[in-house]
N, C-alpha and C positions, 0 to 999 in steps of 0.2 A: 610538432609545435616548438620543441626545443631547438631543432635545426633552424627554423624560421627566426626564432629569437636570436640565435647565435649569428646568423647572417646579418640581421639588422644591426646587431651590436658592432660587428666588425666594420660594416659600411659606415656607421656613425663615427667610430673611432678613426677610420681612415680619412674622412672628411675633416675632422677636427685637426688631425696631424698635418694635413695639407695646408690648412689655414694658418696654423701656428708655427709650422716649420719643424715640428718634432713628431717622431713616430711613436704612437701609443699602442700600436697593434701588438708588437712583440711582448711588452709587459703584460698586456691583457691575456695573450696566449699562454704565457708562462703561468699567470695566475689561474687560468682555467685548467691547465695541466696539473697544477698542484691540488686543485679541488678534486679532479678525477682520481688522483692517487689517494687522497684522503678518503674519498667515497669507497674506493676498492678495498682499502684497509679496513674500513668499518664493516663492509660486507663480509670479508673474510672472518673478522672477529665474531660477527653474528652467526655465521655458519658453524664456527667452532663451538660457540656456546650452545647452539641448537643440538649439535651432535652429542655434547656432554649431557644435556637434559634428556635426550632420547635414550641414551645408555642408562641413566639413572632411573628413568621411567620403566624401561624393560626389566630392570632388577626389582623395582618395587611394585610393578603391576599396574601403574597409573597410566591412563591413556590421555594423550594431548593431541590437539589439532593445530598445525601451523599453516598459515597462508604461504603459498609458494612465492617467495620473494625473488627467486631467480628468473621467473617469467617476466617480471617487469623491471624497469630500470631503477637501480638504487638511487635514492635521493637523500640528501643531507637534511636532517631535521634541524631547523633553525629556531623554532618557537620554544618557549620556556615550558618545562615540565615540572610539576610539583608532585612529589611522592609523599603521601601521608605516612605517619608512623603506624605500623600495623604488623601483624604476624604473616610473613610471606613464606612460611615453610611449605615445601613441596609435598612432604609426606603428611597429608591431612588425616586426622583421626575421624574416620567415617562414623564411628560409633556415637560421637557427640552430636551428629546431625540426625540420628535416628529418633523418630517421634515415639515415645513410649506408649504402648497400648494401655487402655484403661483396664485395670484389674477389677474383676467382678468380686465385690465384697459379699461373701456368703453370711447368712445368719449363723450366729454361734451354735444354735441348736442343730441346724442342718450340717454344719461343719463337724460337730461331734458325732452325728449319726454316720456321716461318711467315714470318719476315722474308725468308728466301731465296726462298720461293715468291712473295711479293709483289713482290720485286725482279725475279724472272724473268718474271712475268706482268703487270706494270703496263701494258705496251703493248697487251695483249690486251683488258683490261677497259674497256669504254666505257659500261656501264650498261644494255645491252640484254639481252634474253633469250637471244639467240644466243651472246653472250659468256659468259653464265652457264653455258649448256650445255657450251660448249667447256671452261671451267674445271673443271666437274664431271667431264667425261670425262678430262681430264688428271690430276685428283686420283685418280680410280678406277684409271687405268693405273699411276700411281706407286705406289699402295697395293698393287696386284697384284704389281708388280715387287719391292717390299720384302718381300712375303710369300714370293715365290719364293726370294729371297736368304736369308731366314731359314730356310726349309725345307731349302735346299741346304747350309746350314752344318752341320758334324758335331755330334752331340750331345755334351754334356760327360759323360764317364764317370768314375766314382769307384769306389774299392775297396769291395767288399762282403764283410766278414769277420765271422763270428759271435763269440760270447763265448768259444768254444773255440779261436779262431784258425784256423777252417776256412773254406773257400769251397766253394760247392755249384754243380754243373752237371748239367743233365739232357739226355740225348741219345737219339736213336732211329735205327734203320736197319731197313728192311723191316718186320717185325712184332716186332722186339726193342726193348725200352725199358730204359734204364740210368740209374741215379742214382749220381753220383760226388761224393765229398768229398776234398779235398786239404788238407794242412797241412804246414808245414815239418818235414822229417825226413831220413832216410837213403836214401830211394828205394825203400821197401818197397811192393809192390802186392799187394792182396788183392781177389779177385773171388769174391763169394758165399762168403766165409769159407774160401776155398781159395787156395793159392799161385798166383801168376800163371803160373809155368812149367808147373805141373801142369794148370791149367785150359785153357791154349792150347798144345797140343803142337806146332802148326805154327809155323814161323818167320815165315811171311807174316802170320799173325794177330798175332803179337807185334810185328812191325815196324809193322803197321797201328795198333796201340794206342799205341806209343811215339812216333808221329810228332809230336804237339804238343810233347813234351819236347825233341825234337831241333830243331824250328823255333824255339822260344823259348830254347834253350840253358840248360835247367834240369834236365838229367838228373842224378838222384841228389840233388836238393834238396827233393823233396816226397814224402811218404807218401800213397798212394792207397788209398781204400776204395770199392769199386764193388759195387753190387747191380744185377744184370741179370736179366731174365726175357723169355721169348718168343724165337721164331726159333731159328736155328742158330748155330754158332760164328762164321761169317762176319758174320751180321747183328749178333750180340752184340759182336763186335770193333769194327764200325763205330759202334754205339751208344755204346760206352765211349769211343772216340776223340772223338766229338762232345761228350759230356759232360765229358771231361777238358779239351778246348780251352776250353769255356765256363767251367769252373771256374778255369782259369789266367787267363782274361781278367778275371774278377771279382776275383781276388786282386791282379792288377796290370794295369791297362789298357795299360801299355806293351808287353805281350806280344801285343797284338791285331794290329798290322801284319804281322809275319812269318807268324803263323798264318793271317791272312786272305789273304795273298798265296799261300800254299800250298793254300788251300781247306779248311782244317781246321774252319772255323767255318760251313761251308755244309752243310745237311742234304741227303744224297743222296736224291733223290726216286724213284730207280728201284725198282720193285716187280715181283714175279712176275706176268707177264701171264696172264690167265685162259684156260682151255681153251675152244675154240670147238666148236660142233656140227659133226660131220663131219670133224674133225681129230683126230689122235692126241694132240697137245698144243695149245699156243697157236697154232702156225703149221705144225707138221709134219703133212704129209698121209699117209694110208695108202699102202702100197706099191701101185703101179699094175701091173696084170696085163693083158697084151695080149689073151690068149685065156682 
């Protein structure tokens, strides 16, 4: 393309010189030769600067990639170039471009435990596999001990009161099941919509039911509503007592120790033993006749 442009330029200059009587080809040729000399000088300067940069990169360990300018014809840059004020140092500090990793912030308690463990086991660790195994076994034993201590600690108990100001407890004894609600009142007790005295005519059953109130010293402070089904009066009295004790515990956890000490919070597992074959009842044998 450059040769075609050069030929067209010479032909145009030749025609103009013939019309005007003056030769313009030779000045143009001289101007073109000066441009070629200037371009060759720029190319030499660029090659020398590239060699200097390569030598400095080999010393500093920085790798660069230059396009092969020798393969194509050198051309004079005629357009304007604007260089902004900036830092053009070749030796870049790579550390400033590194993105810092997020440091995990440990809890102060865990950090103190780690430091104590390191102080206690610094004499044991010597970098061998045996020492690593011993440290792992010690950590496992310590974790198991901590788990035992945590499981042995008593759970935190809180009051459980509904929107009506009541606490609920469920109890069972033999085949009887009772649901009990308590709320602050004058000590009225209702069992299956009947009065407490009429439902349990025996004094032993009444004393059995009122045991949690006596242990927690809350007689006459709560009204009781109980719904019980199944079993007889003895089983129903035991079911109501267990439900009443659990309801008092949920109302105020401070009532738990005295009731636990007297066994009111333990479900009685005793049940009627089944009848066996060849026996009158569970264990009673028929009457033995000699003859």
